All heavy atoms as an XYZ file, in Angstrom:
985
protein
N       0.864     -1.188      0.000
C       0.000      0.000      0.000
C       0.900      1.237      0.000
O       1.849      1.316      0.773
C      -0.907     -0.018      1.240
C      -1.967      1.046      1.226
S      -3.038      1.082      2.692
C      -4.006     -0.394      2.482
N       0.584      2.200     -0.846
C       1.413      3.402     -0.886
C       0.962      4.411      0.169
O      -0.077      4.244      0.807
C       1.436      4.004     -2.295
C       0.093      4.553     -2.725
O      -0.694      5.009     -1.908
N      -0.169      4.499     -4.009
N       1.739      5.467      0.312
C       1.469      6.461      1.360
C       0.100      7.101      1.178
O      -0.626      7.312      2.159
C       2.586      7.532      1.383
C       2.250      8.633      2.365
C       3.920      6.904      1.734
N      -0.277      7.403     -0.065
C      -1.592      8.011     -0.289
C      -2.718      7.074      0.153
O      -3.690      7.514      0.775
C      -1.775      8.380     -1.762
C      -0.954      9.594     -2.172
O      -0.484     10.321     -1.270
O      -0.801      9.811     -3.384
N      -2.598      5.805     -0.155
C      -3.625      4.842      0.257
C      -3.672      4.692      1.769
O      -4.750      4.608      2.369
C      -3.404      3.484     -0.415
C      -3.731      3.506     -1.885
O      -4.417      4.399     -2.363
N      -3.223      2.529     -2.619
N      -2.476      4.621      2.402
C      -2.418      4.593      3.868
C      -3.156      5.806      4.421
O      -4.002      5.691      5.307
C      -0.970      4.661      4.374
C      -0.275      3.348      4.495
C       0.902      3.113      3.787
C      -0.745      2.354      5.329
C       1.579      1.916      3.916
C      -0.084      1.155      5.462
C       1.084      0.931      4.752
N      -2.806      6.960      3.890
C      -3.354      8.215      4.398
C      -4.874      8.271      4.248
O      -5.586      8.626      5.196
C      -2.722      9.392      3.657
O      -1.323      9.379      3.817
N      -5.359      7.935      3.079
C      -6.808      7.989      2.844
C      -7.547      6.980      3.716
O      -8.647      7.268      4.198
C      -7.119      7.760      1.364
C      -6.666      8.906      0.463
S      -7.264     10.544      0.974
C      -9.016     10.357      0.714
N      -6.951      5.829      3.946
C      -7.583      4.832      4.820
C      -7.666      5.334      6.251
O      -8.685      5.162      6.933
C      -6.812      3.512      4.762
O      -6.920      2.937      3.491
N      -6.611      5.972      6.710
C      -6.621      6.539      8.065
C      -7.694      7.614      8.164
O      -8.484      7.642      9.122
C      -5.227      7.098      8.438
C      -4.234      5.948      8.631
C      -5.303      7.958      9.695
C      -2.788      6.401      8.760
N      -7.739      8.493      7.177
C      -8.736      9.575      7.172
C     -10.149      8.996      7.153
O     -11.036      9.461      7.881
C      -8.505     10.522      5.973
C      -7.210     11.313      6.184
C      -9.692     11.454      5.770
C      -6.725     12.060      4.953
N     -10.371      7.969      6.340
C     -11.695      7.361      6.242
C     -12.134      6.766      7.582
O     -13.236      7.042      8.068
C     -11.706      6.261      5.181
C     -13.052      5.551      5.065
S     -12.973      4.018      4.136
C     -12.005      2.987      5.221
N     -11.267      5.982      8.207
C     -11.640      5.353      9.477
C     -11.821      6.401     10.579
O     -12.758      6.312     11.376
C     -10.602      4.308      9.893
C     -10.656      3.056      9.076
N     -11.736      2.201      9.085
C      -9.754      2.516      8.210
C     -11.507      1.187      8.270
N     -10.320      1.361      7.718
N     -10.936      7.389     10.610
C     -11.067      8.447     11.614
C     -12.351      9.237     11.381
O     -13.053      9.587     12.336
C      -9.849      9.365     11.585
N     -12.688      9.496     10.122
C     -13.926     10.207      9.805
C     -15.156      9.423     10.215
O     -16.110      9.983     10.762
N     -15.138      8.117      9.957
C     -16.249      7.264     10.394
C     -16.397      7.310     11.911
O     -17.508      7.403     12.444
C     -16.034      5.821      9.943
C     -16.152      5.636      8.446
O     -16.676      6.486      7.745
N     -15.642      4.521      7.948
N     -15.268      7.232     12.611
C     -15.298      7.280     14.076
C     -15.897      8.594     14.555
O     -16.721      8.618     15.475
C     -13.894      7.099     14.640
N     -15.502      9.672     13.907
C     -16.003     10.992     14.302
C     -17.523     11.063     14.141
O     -18.217     11.601     15.004
C     -15.325     12.074     13.473
C     -15.675     13.466     13.891
C     -14.828     14.487     13.158
C     -15.121     15.875     13.686
N     -14.142     16.840     13.211
N     -18.035     10.513     13.057
C     -19.483     10.501     12.833
C     -20.189      9.742     13.960
O     -21.174     10.230     14.533
C     -19.828      9.888     11.454
C     -21.319      9.596     11.338
C     -19.373     10.813     10.334
N     -19.692      8.541     14.287
C     -20.309      7.753     15.372
C     -20.265      8.510     16.699
O     -21.237      8.516     17.455
C     -19.611      6.398     15.542
C     -19.861      5.415     14.433
C     -18.801      4.759     13.816
C     -21.149      5.112     14.001
C     -19.018      3.835     12.799
C     -21.385      4.203     12.987
C     -20.312      3.561     12.389
O     -20.532      2.653     11.388
N     -19.133      9.146     16.981
C     -18.986      9.871     18.244
C     -19.969     11.033     18.338
O     -20.618     11.233     19.372
C     -17.555     10.380     18.396
C     -16.504      9.302     18.626
C     -15.109      9.875     18.465
C     -16.668      8.665     19.997
N     -20.107     11.778     17.260
C     -21.008     12.921     17.297
C     -22.477     12.489     17.304
O     -23.321     13.184     17.880
C     -20.680     13.897     16.165
C     -19.455     14.706     16.468
N     -19.496     15.913     17.112
C     -18.142     14.432     16.263
C     -18.268     16.369     17.279
N     -17.422     15.491     16.769
N     -22.769     11.353     16.706
C     -24.132     10.805     16.814
C     -24.427     10.420     18.264
O     -25.517     10.696     18.774
C     -24.293      9.583     15.914
C     -24.416      9.900     14.442
C     -24.484      8.654     13.564
O     -24.418      7.509     14.098
O     -24.607      8.806     12.340
N     -23.462      9.787     18.912
C     -23.646      9.401     20.317
C     -23.843     10.631     21.190
O     -24.703     10.648     22.076
C     -22.442      8.583     20.804
N     -23.082     11.673     20.920
C     -23.206     12.906     21.696
C     -24.571     13.554     21.469
O     -25.215     13.998     22.422
C     -22.081     13.875     21.332
C     -22.059     15.191     22.098
C     -21.922     14.954     23.599
C     -20.921     16.064     21.579
N     -25.021     13.583     20.237
C     -26.342     14.158     19.935
C     -27.440     13.358     20.627
O     -28.388     13.941     21.179
C     -26.572     14.190     18.424
N     -27.321     12.041     20.609
C     -28.302     11.205     21.311
C     -28.321     11.531     22.801
O     -29.388     11.672     23.405
C     -27.988      9.718     21.117
C     -28.260      9.227     19.701
O     -28.886      9.961     18.915
O     -27.818      8.098     19.382
N     -27.138     11.636     23.384
C     -27.045     11.929     24.819
C     -27.642     13.292     25.129
O     -28.348     13.455     26.126
C     -25.589     11.866     25.278
N     -27.379     14.262     24.275
C     -27.924     15.601     24.476
C     -29.450     15.569     24.516
O     -30.089     16.334     25.230
C     -27.458     16.529     23.351
C     -27.846     17.979     23.553
C     -27.382     18.902     22.418
N     -25.995     18.730     22.083
C     -25.540     18.230     20.900
N     -26.392     17.853     19.971
N     -24.258     18.124     20.677
N     -30.028     14.635     23.764
C     -31.487     14.486     23.725
C     -32.015     13.495     24.754
O     -33.181     13.136     24.728
C     -31.921     14.055     22.319
C     -31.653     15.137     21.301
O     -31.826     16.313     21.582
N     -31.216     14.746     20.120
N     -31.140     13.012     25.626
C     -31.564     12.089     26.672
C     -31.772     10.672     26.191
O     -32.385      9.865     26.881
N     -31.272     10.351     25.028
C     -31.414      9.011     24.449
C     -30.086      8.265     24.607
O     -29.250      8.266     23.703
C     -31.823      9.119     22.976
C     -33.132      9.845     22.785
C     -33.372     10.272     21.351
O     -32.594      9.881     20.455
O     -34.328     11.026     21.131
N     -29.916      7.606     25.726
C     -28.635      6.976     26.053
C     -28.536      5.526     25.600
O     -27.461      4.939     25.653
C     -28.392      7.053     27.565
C     -28.332      8.467     28.057
C     -29.397      9.020     28.746
C     -27.222      9.250     27.802
C     -29.356     10.331     29.177
C     -27.168     10.560     28.237
C     -28.238     11.097     28.930
N     -29.638      4.962     25.161
C     -29.682      3.539     24.837
C     -28.622      3.130     23.817
O     -27.976      2.111     23.966
C     -31.071      3.181     24.317
C     -31.521      1.802     24.727
C     -32.970      1.583     24.383
O     -33.834      2.063     25.149
O     -33.220      0.946     23.352
N     -28.411      3.904     22.772
C     -27.476      3.516     21.715
C     -26.098      4.139     21.818
O     -25.230      3.878     20.976
N     -25.874      4.949     22.846
C     -24.594      5.661     22.904
C     -23.405      4.719     23.083
O     -22.377      4.917     22.442
C     -24.579      6.733     24.017
O     -24.870      6.128     25.270
C     -25.573      7.841     23.729
N     -23.541      3.711     23.924
C     -22.428      2.781     24.135
C     -22.060      2.054     22.849
O     -20.875      1.863     22.553
C     -22.752      1.763     25.235
C     -22.774      2.384     26.616
O     -22.201      3.479     26.796
O     -23.365      1.770     27.523
N     -23.061      1.665     22.077
C     -22.807      0.968     20.811
C     -22.089      1.889     19.827
O     -21.156      1.467     19.142
C     -24.110      0.442     20.207
C     -23.935     -0.252     18.872
C     -23.069     -1.505     18.918
O     -22.908     -2.115     19.995
O     -22.534     -1.870     17.857
N     -22.506      3.139     19.776
C     -21.855      4.083     18.863
C     -20.418      4.364     19.294
O     -19.528      4.494     18.448
C     -22.673      5.360     18.746
C     -23.956      5.123     17.957
C     -24.841      6.335     17.886
C     -26.112      5.973     17.104
N     -27.105      7.014     17.127
N     -20.186      4.436     20.588
C     -18.818      4.613     21.085
C     -17.975      3.394     20.706
O     -16.819      3.523     20.291
C     -18.800      4.823     22.617
C     -19.507      6.126     22.994
C     -17.382      4.777     23.159
C     -18.809      7.392     22.607
N     -18.556      2.209     20.802
C     -17.821      0.995     20.423
C     -17.502      0.986     18.926
O     -16.396      0.645     18.520
C     -18.596     -0.262     20.794
C     -17.787     -1.518     20.465
C     -18.524     -2.791     20.654
C     -17.731     -4.022     20.283
N     -16.730     -3.878     19.246
N     -18.484      1.372     18.110
C     -18.240      1.447     16.661
C     -17.127      2.442     16.359
O     -16.258      2.183     15.511
C     -19.528      1.830     15.926
C     -20.625      0.774     15.901
C     -21.934      1.372     15.366
C     -20.207     -0.433     15.070
N     -17.138      3.573     17.057
C     -16.077      4.570     16.875
C     -14.725      3.991     17.290
O     -13.715      4.175     16.599
C     -16.383      5.830     17.684
N     -14.709      3.270     18.397
C     -13.462      2.647     18.868
C     -12.939      1.641     17.853
O     -11.721      1.561     17.613
C     -13.672      1.958     20.221
O     -13.996      2.911     21.203
N     -13.847      0.876     17.258
C     -13.445     -0.095     16.230
C     -12.824      0.611     15.026
O     -11.817      0.155     14.474
C     -14.641     -0.941     15.779
C     -15.152     -1.879     16.861
O     -14.444     -2.097     17.872
O     -16.284     -2.390     16.699
N     -13.426      1.712     14.613
C     -12.880      2.482     13.490
C     -11.510      3.051     13.832
O     -10.589      3.019     13.011
C     -13.838      3.613     13.094
C     -15.124      3.160     12.453
C     -14.955      2.666     11.023
O     -13.913      2.906     10.392
O     -15.911      2.031     10.526
N     -11.371      3.553     15.050
C     -10.075      4.096     15.464
C      -9.015      3.005     15.547
O      -7.856      3.238     15.201
C     -10.205      4.841     16.796
C     -10.992      6.143     16.724
C     -11.227      6.705     18.115
C     -10.274      7.154     15.836
N      -9.416      1.827     15.974
C      -8.479      0.709     16.009
C      -8.018      0.338     14.598
O      -6.831      0.100     14.361
C      -9.109     -0.508     16.692
C      -8.241     -1.764     16.787
C      -6.956     -1.482     17.562
C      -9.026     -2.891     17.432
N      -8.955      0.326     13.659
C      -8.596      0.034     12.265
C      -7.617      1.085     11.738
O      -6.617      0.744     11.081
C      -9.849     -0.017     11.393
N      -7.879      2.353     12.041
C      -6.967      3.425     11.613
C      -5.603      3.266     12.277
O      -4.565      3.446     11.638
C      -7.564      4.790     11.956
N      -5.611      2.894     13.541
C      -4.351      2.720     14.274
C      -3.528      1.572     13.688
O      -2.300      1.652     13.596
C      -4.637      2.476     15.752
C      -3.409      2.516     16.590
N      -2.626      1.412     16.811
C      -2.821      3.535     17.255
C      -1.604      1.747     17.573
N      -1.704      3.033     17.855
N      -4.196      0.496     13.285
C      -3.480     -0.629     12.669
C      -2.819     -0.210     11.359
O      -1.693     -0.610     11.066
C      -4.432     -1.804     12.444
C      -4.806     -2.530     13.721
C      -5.764     -3.681     13.455
C      -6.114     -4.398     14.746
N      -7.054     -5.509     14.525
N      -3.524      0.597     10.579
C      -2.950      1.101      9.333
C      -1.757      2.000      9.652
O      -0.701      1.913      9.014
C      -4.010      1.856      8.509
C      -5.096      0.881      8.052
C      -3.380      2.568      7.316
C      -6.347      1.552      7.531
N      -1.914      2.835     10.650
C      -0.832      3.720     11.064
C       0.389      2.902     11.496
O       1.525      3.246     11.167
C      -1.312      4.609     12.219
C      -0.260      5.540     12.769
C      -0.752      6.275     13.991
O      -1.519      5.738     14.784
N      -0.312      7.507     14.153
N       0.150      1.813     12.211
C       1.253      0.960     12.665
C       1.984      0.341     11.471
O       3.223      0.295     11.456
C       0.725     -0.149     13.602
O       0.116      0.481     14.729
C       1.837     -1.058     14.073
N       1.246     -0.102     10.459
C       1.886     -0.633      9.244
C       2.753      0.429      8.593
O       3.874      0.160      8.160
C       0.833     -1.121      8.247
C       0.148     -2.398      8.630
C      -0.888     -2.785      7.584
C      -1.721     -3.963      8.045
N      -2.799     -4.291      7.084
N       2.217      1.635      8.519
C       2.980      2.739      7.945
C       4.262      2.970      8.734
O       5.345      3.119      8.162
C       2.137      4.015      7.913
C       2.962      5.246      7.752
C       3.533      5.564      6.531
C       3.204      6.079      8.831
C       4.316      6.692      6.391
C       3.991      7.203      8.702
C       4.547      7.517      7.480
N       4.155      3.004     10.046
C       5.333      3.240     10.887
C       6.370      2.132     10.717
O       7.573      2.390     10.716
C       4.920      3.384     12.352
C       4.100      4.631     12.680
C       3.591      4.572     14.112
C       4.920      5.892     12.442
N       5.908      0.906     10.564
C       6.836     -0.201     10.330
C       7.561     -0.027      9.010
O       8.779     -0.207      8.938
C       6.086     -1.541     10.358
C       5.625     -1.943     11.733
C       4.669     -3.139     11.711
O       4.089     -3.476     10.680
N       4.497     -3.768     12.869
N       6.827      0.351      7.975
C       7.464      0.580      6.678
C       8.454      1.730      6.762
O       9.546      1.664      6.200
C       6.427      0.876      5.588
C       5.696     -0.339      5.098
C       4.809     -0.020      3.891
O       4.696      1.131      3.469
N       4.183     -1.047      3.348
N       8.063      2.770      7.473
C       8.940      3.930      7.615
C      10.213      3.563      8.371
O      11.317      3.944      7.976
C       8.198      5.062      8.326
C       8.982      6.361      8.333
O       9.551      6.707      7.272
O       9.012      7.029      9.380
N      10.075      2.781      9.436
C      11.256      2.399     10.222
C      12.183      1.453      9.456
O      13.368      1.394      9.727
C      10.846      1.774     11.560
O      10.244      0.525     11.347
N      11.622      0.735      8.473
C      12.436     -0.144      7.628
C      13.064      0.609      6.459
O      13.721      0.004      5.611
C      11.584     -1.302      7.077
C      11.164     -2.262      8.161
O      11.816     -2.386      9.189
N      10.045     -2.942      7.939
N      12.839      1.919      6.395
C      13.410      2.725      5.326
C      12.685      2.607      4.005
O      13.208      3.023      2.970
N      11.493      2.055      4.028
C      10.741      1.859      2.788
C      10.080      3.146      2.293
O       9.725      3.245      1.123
C       9.679      0.770      2.976
C      10.266     -0.604      3.289
C       9.201     -1.623      3.652
O       8.066     -1.523      3.132
O       9.499     -2.516      4.464
N       9.890      4.097      3.170
C       9.270      5.368      2.795
C      10.331      6.457      2.837
O      11.030      6.603      3.831
C       8.118      5.693      3.735
C       7.017      4.631      3.811
C       6.016      5.005      4.884
C       6.317      4.460      2.475
N      10.432      7.222      1.780
C      11.526      8.189      1.676
C      11.136      9.606      2.081
O      11.961     10.357      2.553
C      12.076      8.208      0.241
C      12.629      6.867     -0.188
C      13.786      6.448      0.686
C      14.301      5.084      0.276
N      14.955      4.381      1.335
N       9.899     10.000      1.861
C       9.513     11.369      2.219
C       8.080     11.394      2.747
O       7.258     10.567      2.396
C       9.666     12.325      1.038
C       8.881     11.868     -0.176
O       8.049     10.979     -0.097
N       9.152     12.484     -1.311
N       7.845     12.351      3.603
C       6.502     12.518      4.167
C       5.697     13.438      3.270
O       6.190     14.448      2.790
C       6.579     13.100      5.576
C       7.208     12.207      6.637
C       7.260     12.941      7.960
C       6.420     10.926      6.787
N       4.452     13.088      3.074
C       3.578     13.880      2.224
C       2.557     14.607      3.070
O       2.205     14.173      4.172
C       2.893     12.972      1.205
C       3.889     12.276      0.298
C       3.223     11.284     -0.642
O       2.023     11.073     -0.591
N       4.015     10.694     -1.506
N       2.078     15.712      2.532
C       1.106     16.537      3.251
C      -0.143     15.732      3.595
O      -0.682     15.845      4.692
C       0.747     17.788      2.414
C      -0.381     18.566      3.065
C       1.971     18.664      2.230
N      -0.587     14.885      2.676
C      -1.779     14.076      2.931
C      -1.582     13.174      4.146
O      -2.484     13.009      4.968
C      -2.133     13.244      1.698
C      -3.416     12.412      1.785
C      -4.625     13.308      2.034
C      -3.602     11.605      0.513
N      -0.399     12.614      4.285
C      -0.110     11.758      5.433
C      -0.135     12.567      6.728
O      -0.691     12.124      7.727
C       1.238     11.061      5.267
C       1.675     10.241      6.468
C       0.679      9.108      6.744
C       3.058      9.682      6.249
N       0.445     13.741      6.709
C       0.423     14.582      7.908
C      -1.013     14.945      8.274
O      -1.378     14.958      9.448
C       1.273     15.831      7.703
C       2.766     15.519      7.696
S       3.791     16.979      7.630
C       3.586     17.456      5.927
N      -1.832     15.221      7.257
C      -3.251     15.518      7.499
C      -3.951     14.302      8.116
O      -4.739     14.442      9.060
C      -3.941     15.915      6.193
C      -5.419     16.057      6.317
N      -6.023     17.045      7.073
C      -6.433     15.311      5.801
C      -7.326     16.905      7.007
N      -7.619     15.870      6.246
N      -3.651     13.126      7.598
C      -4.264     11.895      8.122
C      -3.899     11.697      9.587
O      -4.761     11.376     10.414
C      -3.830     10.692      7.295
N      -2.624     11.874      9.909
C      -2.170     11.713     11.292
C      -2.857     12.724     12.203
O      -3.309     12.395     13.290
C      -0.653     11.880     11.371
C       0.128     10.794     10.659
C      -0.048      9.456     11.337
O      -0.795      8.615     10.858
N       0.612      9.254     12.429
N      -2.943     13.967     11.737
C      -3.590     15.021     12.509
C      -5.065     14.703     12.734
O      -5.586     14.841     13.838
C      -3.434     16.355     11.777
C      -4.018     17.507     12.551
O      -3.700     17.656     13.754
O      -4.796     18.277     11.960
N      -5.721     14.262     11.673
C      -7.145     13.920     11.757
C      -7.364     12.787     12.762
O      -8.266     12.857     13.606
C      -7.638     13.519     10.359
C      -9.118     13.391     10.228
N     -10.000     14.419     10.518
C      -9.884     12.347      9.827
C     -11.228     14.009     10.302
N     -11.189     12.761      9.884
N      -6.552     11.762     12.699
C      -6.676     10.627     13.607
C      -6.489     11.060     15.059
O      -7.292     10.721     15.926
C      -5.659      9.536     13.240
C      -5.610      8.319     14.165
C      -6.958      7.613     14.214
C      -4.512      7.369     13.708
N      -5.458     11.816     15.335
C      -5.193     12.229     16.714
C      -6.302     13.142     17.242
O      -6.671     13.059     18.411
C      -3.834     12.926     16.811
C      -2.663     12.016     16.450
S      -2.689     10.397     17.280
C      -2.543     10.867     18.976
N      -6.849     13.984     16.383
C      -7.950     14.854     16.799
C      -9.171     14.038     17.187
O      -9.807     14.299     18.218
C      -8.300     15.841     15.667
O      -7.140     16.636     15.374
C      -9.448     16.750     16.050
N      -9.504     13.040     16.381
C     -10.691     12.220     16.670
C     -10.480     11.398     17.933
O     -11.411     11.228     18.727
C     -11.059     11.336     15.463
C     -12.212     10.411     15.806
C     -11.423     12.193     14.258
N      -9.270     10.918     18.152
C      -8.985     10.180     19.389
C      -9.223     11.083     20.599
O      -9.838     10.670     21.593
C      -7.555      9.600     19.377
C      -7.471      8.452     18.358
C      -7.135      9.128     20.766
C      -6.062      7.954     18.080
N      -8.784     12.337     20.514
C      -9.024     13.284     21.608
C     -10.511     13.581     21.769
O     -11.019     13.652     22.893
C      -8.273     14.597     21.351
O      -6.890     14.390     21.424
N     -11.196     13.745     20.643
C     -12.641     13.990     20.701
C     -13.364     12.837     21.385
O     -14.315     13.057     22.131
C     -13.213     14.178     19.295
C     -12.968     15.533     18.702
C     -13.654     15.714     17.370
O     -14.803     15.242     17.206
O     -13.053     16.333     16.480
N     -12.922     11.625     21.109
C     -13.570     10.453     21.711
C     -13.554     10.560     23.229
O     -14.578     10.361     23.885
C     -12.873      9.168     21.265
C     -13.451      7.925     21.901
C     -12.635      6.701     21.551
C     -13.052      5.550     22.436
N     -12.051      4.504     22.475
N     -12.403     10.889     23.779
C     -12.305     11.007     25.239
C     -13.218     12.104     25.771
O     -13.908     11.912     26.779
C     -10.852     11.280     25.650
C      -9.927     10.122     25.342
O     -10.406      8.967     25.257
O      -8.720     10.351     25.170
N     -13.232     13.237     25.098
C     -14.080     14.341     25.546
C     -15.563     14.012     25.413
O     -16.358     14.318     26.299
C     -13.754     15.605     24.751
C     -12.413     16.246     25.066
C     -12.118     17.366     24.081
C     -12.391     16.765     26.490
N     -15.934     13.384     24.309
C     -17.343     13.053     24.088
C     -17.834     12.030     25.101
O     -18.960     12.134     25.597
C     -17.566     12.602     22.629
C     -17.488     13.839     21.723
C     -18.892     11.868     22.460
C     -17.510     13.544     20.242
N     -16.993     11.063     25.452
C     -17.386     10.102     26.493
C     -17.669     10.833     27.800
O     -18.642     10.534     28.492
C     -16.297      9.047     26.669
C     -16.251      8.033     25.535
C     -15.068      7.112     25.625
C     -15.128      6.199     26.822
N     -14.016      5.230     26.850
N     -16.843     11.794     28.144
C     -17.064     12.575     29.366
C     -18.340     13.407     29.260
O     -19.115     13.494     30.212
C     -15.867     13.489     29.646
C     -14.653     12.764     30.152
C     -14.904     12.048     31.477
O     -15.540     12.637     32.383
O     -14.465     10.901     31.601
N     -18.566     14.001     28.097
C     -19.767     14.820     27.916
C     -21.032     13.979     28.018
O     -22.032     14.435     28.583
C     -19.701     15.550     26.573
C     -18.630     16.625     26.536
S     -18.494     17.406     24.918
C     -19.988     18.402     24.926
N     -20.997     12.767     27.493
C     -22.160     11.881     27.604
C     -22.457     11.588     29.067
O     -23.612     11.614     29.496
C     -21.943     10.591     26.785
C     -22.025     10.909     25.281
C     -22.954      9.515     27.169
C     -21.589      9.769     24.377
N     -21.425     11.331     29.848
C     -21.627     11.107     31.289
C     -22.219     12.347     31.947
O     -23.083     12.236     32.821
C     -20.308     10.717     31.964
C     -19.855      9.312     31.641
C     -20.905      8.262     32.006
O     -21.461      8.302     33.127
O     -21.179      7.397     31.145
N     -21.768     13.510     31.528
C     -22.323     14.748     32.086
C     -23.805     14.888     31.742
O     -24.610     15.284     32.598
C     -21.528     15.955     31.575
C     -20.132     16.035     32.146
S     -19.075     17.255     31.345
C     -20.032     18.736     31.455
N     -24.158     14.564     30.494
C     -25.581     14.620     30.111
C     -26.399     13.627     30.934
O     -27.522     13.932     31.347
C     -25.762     14.335     28.620
C     -25.494     15.517     27.724
C     -24.592     15.420     26.677
C     -26.161     16.728     27.907
C     -24.347     16.504     25.841
C     -25.927     17.810     27.079
C     -25.021     17.685     26.049
O     -24.782     18.758     25.220
N     -25.862     12.435     31.154
C     -26.581     11.448     31.976
C     -26.854     12.007     33.357
O     -27.974     11.922     33.866
C     -25.767     10.153     32.097
C     -25.817      9.273     30.884
C     -24.995      8.015     31.110
C     -24.969      7.141     29.868
N     -24.101      5.957     30.054
N     -25.837     12.581     33.964
C     -26.005     13.125     35.313
C     -26.965     14.310     35.319
O     -27.763     14.472     36.248
C     -24.653     13.537     35.887
C     -23.793     12.346     36.211
C     -22.483     12.732     36.792
N     -21.671     11.543     37.016
C     -20.412     11.582     37.366
N     -19.805     12.736     37.551
N     -19.740     10.467     37.548
N     -26.885     15.143     34.295
C     -27.780     16.285     34.206
C     -29.231     15.830     34.130
O     -30.094     16.347     34.843
C     -27.431     17.132     32.979
C     -28.380     18.297     32.773
C     -28.118     19.037     31.471
O     -27.182     18.750     30.752
N     -28.970     19.997     31.181
N     -29.492     14.862     33.287
C     -30.870     14.377     33.134
C     -31.341     13.684     34.405
O     -32.482     13.870     34.841
C     -30.990     13.486     31.880
C     -30.917     14.382     30.640
C     -32.274     12.665     31.899
C     -30.856     13.663     29.333
N     -30.475     12.915     35.036
C     -30.836     12.279     36.306
C     -31.174     13.344     37.350
O     -32.153     13.206     38.090
C     -29.690     11.405     36.810
C     -29.502     10.115     36.036
C     -28.229      9.378     36.432
O     -27.473      9.854     37.321
O     -27.978      8.315     35.839
N     -30.388     14.406     37.394
C     -30.637     15.484     38.354
C     -31.957     16.175     38.052
O     -32.738     16.474     38.967
C     -29.483     16.504     38.332
O     -28.268     15.831     38.664
C     -29.713     17.642     39.309
N     -32.218     16.426     36.775
C     -33.488     17.054     36.398
C     -34.674     16.181     36.784
O     -35.694     16.686     37.255
C     -33.504     17.341     34.892
C     -32.580     18.474     34.486
C     -32.422     18.610     32.974
O     -32.988     17.781     32.219
O     -31.727     19.547     32.546
N     -34.535     14.874     36.590
C     -35.616     13.959     36.961
C     -35.831     13.956     38.473
O     -36.967     13.948     38.951
C     -35.315     12.551     36.455
C     -35.401     12.426     34.951
C     -34.867     11.115     34.422
O     -34.156     10.379     35.109
N     -35.194     10.804     33.175
N     -34.749     13.984     39.234
C     -34.866     14.035     40.696
C     -35.529     15.333     41.139
O     -36.366     15.332     42.044
C     -33.494     13.901     41.346
C     -32.910     12.513     41.265
C     -31.512     12.480     41.867
C     -30.879     11.106     41.699
N     -29.492     11.079     42.201
N     -35.153     16.435     40.498
C     -35.740     17.726     40.847
C     -37.235     17.736     40.539
O     -38.029     18.283     41.307
C     -35.033     18.852     40.085
C     -33.591     19.067     40.501
S     -33.429     19.614     42.202
C     -34.137     21.224     42.095
N     -37.600     17.132     39.436
C     -39.018     17.055     39.064
C     -39.807     16.253     40.104
O     -40.888     16.651     40.533
C     -39.163     16.421     37.681
C     -40.550     16.537     37.109
C     -40.620     16.015     35.682
O     -39.741     16.370     34.885
O     -41.559     15.250     35.399
N     -39.258     15.109     40.523
C     -39.933     14.288     41.546
C     -40.023     15.044     42.863
O     -41.059     15.030     43.539
C     -39.194     12.964     41.726
C     -39.379     11.994     40.568
C     -38.890     10.597     40.890
N     -37.500     10.523     41.277
C     -36.479     10.302     40.427
N     -36.708     10.135     39.144
N     -35.248     10.234     40.871
N     -38.954     15.724     43.227
C     -38.941     16.499     44.464
C     -39.968     17.621     44.413
O     -40.689     17.871     45.388
C     -37.540     17.066     44.713
C     -37.338     17.860     45.992
C     -37.657     17.003     47.218
C     -35.933     18.401     46.055
N     -40.067     18.253     43.271
C     -41.039     19.327     43.098
C     -42.461     18.808     43.293
O     -43.297     19.466     43.927
C     -40.871     19.938     41.709
O     -41.791     20.956     41.522
N     -42.735     17.620     42.785
C     -44.069     17.020     42.946
C     -44.349     16.684     44.403
O     -45.470     16.870     44.888
C     -44.203     15.778     42.072
C     -44.302     16.102     40.597
C     -44.381     14.857     39.752
C     -44.431     15.212     38.273
N     -44.465     14.045     37.415
N     -43.355     16.202     45.110
C     -43.513     15.897     46.530
C     -43.812     17.183     47.300
O     -44.710     17.218     48.147
C     -42.248     15.197     47.089
C     -42.277     15.139     48.612
C     -42.112     13.804     46.497
N     -43.081     18.227     46.988
C     -43.298     19.515     47.663
C     -44.704     20.023     47.377
O     -45.392     20.514     48.282
C     -42.223     20.542     47.241
C     -40.865     20.125     47.811
C     -42.598     21.949     47.691
C     -39.692     20.921     47.293
N     -45.149     19.912     46.140
C     -46.506     20.327     45.779
C     -47.552     19.595     46.614
O     -48.499     20.186     47.130
C     -46.778     20.016     44.298
C     -46.614     21.163     43.375
C     -46.920     20.771     41.948
O     -47.956     20.095     41.694
O     -46.107     21.128     41.080
N     -47.387     18.268     46.737
C     -48.352     17.480     47.511
C     -48.337     17.883     48.977
O     -49.388     17.961     49.618
C     -48.055     15.994     47.363
C     -48.561     15.423     46.047
C     -48.325     13.964     45.996
N     -46.863     13.820     45.814
C     -46.274     12.836     45.169
N     -46.975     11.840     44.700
N     -44.994     12.808     45.028
N     -47.161     18.135     49.511
C     -47.055     18.552     50.913
C     -47.731     19.894     51.137
O     -48.399     20.112     52.143
C     -45.592     18.613     51.341
C     -44.883     17.273     51.498
C     -43.410     17.489     51.771
C     -45.509     16.451     52.611
N     -47.550     20.790     50.199
C     -48.187     22.115     50.307
C     -49.699     22.006     50.204
O     -50.429     22.726     50.871
C     -47.632     23.067     49.241
C     -46.224     23.519     49.533
C     -45.628     24.383     48.443
O     -46.237     24.519     47.348
O     -44.560     24.945     48.686
N     -50.162     21.073     49.365
C     -51.618     20.873     49.235
C     -52.194     20.314     50.523
O     -53.304     20.663     50.905
C     -51.921     19.940     48.056
C     -51.683     20.594     46.704
S     -51.892     19.462     45.322
C     -53.649     19.193     45.381
N     -51.446     19.458     51.186
C     -51.929     18.888     52.459
C     -52.003     19.951     53.540
O     -52.848     19.902     54.420
C     -51.014     17.748     52.916
C     -51.191     16.492     52.101
C     -50.309     15.405     52.639
C     -50.481     14.131     51.814
N     -49.626     13.045     52.301
N     -51.091     20.924     53.492
C     -51.104     22.007     54.475
C     -52.367     22.841     54.338
O     -52.908     23.315     55.325
C     -49.894     22.931     54.258
C     -48.666     22.546     54.922
C     -47.712     23.712     54.791
C     -46.280     23.325     54.912
N     -45.385     24.470     54.734
N     -52.770     23.045     53.129
C     -53.930     23.929     52.876
C     -55.171     23.157     53.052
O     -56.116     23.061     53.412
C     -53.869     24.509     51.461
C     -52.628     25.371     51.292
O     -52.140     25.925     52.258
N     -52.131     25.480     50.085
């Protein structure tokens, strides 16, 4: 596989991962947590595939098989590392949304209890 093919494969897998991650985040924002873990797993699988391609590239480079770095390859590496960072942040944000919704639900239940208590007073 040549450098351009390596690069495009990395970009493709990283892009797929990014789509899954942002779908999971959008679901969490809407309180739909059921599919978020699966989307995070799909993103992880895509990142693993990109990482394996990157490892092959690094092996070829260390064996002296690659003579010069191309802009497309640098873009691919940058794209991959950005999505890996996004994955960590999005996982944290999903947890924050879960806690926010749980807190809102607790506040709603508490509000109803307070309402009933006030009605009993009157």
